[in-house]
C-alpha positions as MATLAB code, in Angstrom:
seq = 'QVQLVESGGGLVQPGGSLRLSCAASGSIFSIIAMGWYRQAPGKERELVATIRGGITNNVDSVKGRFTISRDNAKNTVYLQMNSLKPEDTAVYYCNAVIDTRRTDIIRGNYWGKGTLVTVSS';
ca = [
       7.601  -13.341   12.596;
       6.113  -14.097    9.329;
       2.493  -13.661    8.266;
       0.713  -14.984    5.208;
      -2.530  -13.378    4.175;
      -4.699  -14.828    1.338;
      -7.242  -12.915   -0.684;
      -9.326  -13.353   -3.789;
     -11.699  -16.094   -2.687;
     -15.364  -15.871   -3.403;
     -18.342  -17.137   -5.330;
     -17.785  -17.978   -9.051;
     -19.893  -19.775  -11.575;
     -18.677  -23.025  -13.184;
     -16.282  -22.321  -16.079;
     -15.461  -18.985  -14.511;
     -12.027  -17.652  -13.376;
     -10.586  -16.521  -10.079;
      -7.297  -15.316   -8.905;
      -5.949  -15.888   -5.407;
      -3.216  -13.918   -3.817;
      -0.966  -14.540   -0.784;
       1.268  -11.863    0.384;
       4.097  -12.713    2.941;
       5.128  -10.105    5.401;
       7.599   -9.915    8.377;
      11.184  -10.500    8.893;
      11.842  -12.262    5.605;
      15.316  -13.124    4.476;
      14.343  -15.108    1.681;
      11.370  -17.189    0.450;
      12.414  -20.764   -0.467;
       9.169  -22.059   -1.694;
       5.418  -21.171   -1.775;
       2.388  -23.209   -2.566;
      -1.287  -23.611   -2.376;
      -3.268  -26.326   -0.605;
      -7.028  -26.816   -0.472;
      -9.449  -28.528    1.853;
     -12.956  -29.435    0.682;
     -15.790  -30.239    3.176;
     -15.243  -33.719    4.641;
     -11.901  -34.213    2.907;
      -8.212  -34.022    3.847;
      -6.144  -31.013    2.979;
      -4.365  -31.641   -0.333;
      -1.578  -29.987   -2.344;
      -2.555  -28.081   -5.332;
       0.513  -26.276   -6.661;
       4.073  -25.224   -5.651;
       6.727  -22.908   -6.871;
      10.370  -23.157   -6.017;
      13.257  -21.611   -7.679;
      11.040  -20.664  -10.641;
       9.958  -24.328  -11.113;
       6.220  -24.886  -10.806;
       4.211  -28.083  -10.157;
       0.587  -28.708  -10.233;
      -1.409  -31.741   -9.298;
      -3.104  -33.597  -12.132;
      -6.613  -32.483  -11.226;
      -5.854  -28.833  -11.783;
      -3.141  -29.151  -14.501;
      -4.002  -26.988  -17.586;
      -6.454  -24.906  -15.615;
      -4.505  -23.508  -12.705;
      -1.332  -21.515  -12.857;
       0.911  -20.585   -9.868;
       3.147  -17.632  -10.087;
       5.254  -15.276   -7.930;
       5.982  -11.592   -7.727;
       9.281  -11.532   -5.904;
       9.198   -7.723   -5.375;
       5.908   -8.066   -3.474;
       6.634  -11.315   -1.769;
       3.405  -12.599   -3.154;
       2.189  -15.800   -4.756;
      -0.763  -16.084   -7.079;
      -2.956  -18.962   -8.135;
      -4.820  -18.153  -11.382;
      -7.848  -20.531  -11.547;
      -9.559  -20.849  -14.901;
     -12.311  -23.250  -16.013;
     -13.338  -23.795  -12.491;
     -15.510  -26.833  -11.617;
     -17.783  -27.458   -8.646;
     -15.260  -29.925   -7.321;
     -12.808  -27.051   -6.915;
     -14.801  -25.760   -4.076;
     -12.715  -25.592   -0.972;
     -10.847  -23.484    1.401;
      -7.543  -22.676   -0.199;
      -4.492  -22.188    2.021;
      -1.261  -20.490    1.270;
       1.873  -22.085    2.453;
       5.476  -20.993    2.429;
       9.004  -22.057    3.426;
      10.768  -18.879    4.569;
      14.221  -18.028    5.968;
      14.320  -15.263    8.588;
      17.408  -13.730    9.883;
      18.366  -12.204   13.086;
      21.923  -13.164   14.103;
      21.414  -16.517   12.421;
      19.068  -17.809    9.616;
      16.135  -19.867   10.716;
      13.966  -21.692    8.350;
      10.291  -22.069    8.979;
       7.096  -23.308    7.480;
       4.184  -20.909    7.518;
       0.415  -21.109    6.763;
      -2.253  -18.556    5.903;
      -5.693  -18.670    7.446;
      -7.235  -19.670    4.176;
      -9.880  -18.206    1.725;
     -12.960  -19.797    0.580;
     -13.669  -20.574   -3.047;
     -17.125  -21.657   -3.998;
     -17.896  -22.780   -7.585;
     -21.734  -22.938   -8.011;
     -24.453  -21.755  -10.059;
];
């Protein structure tokens, strides 16, 4: 079993910064990829950023403002969000592709429960 737990969400003023964290725990053999998604009210869930093999990708709407990073020793992924805008308001979800190992290696896709980010004055 694998669990993803997000933290760091909250209320922030426009132009402010926030750092989200997602810690993975459980029977982890290796983490293949991690990423962040978000879902604003009335909208579909969308990809924000991913990191795999040290390579990061960000969608255009957050490029230059958000930075995704990993701490391999802690099995944790971060999303540093700067210059926040009201349109960034959403529930942010952590996602990970993780291999677990018992007698064989099984690859799975896991989701956190989400953390709310509200950008408002």
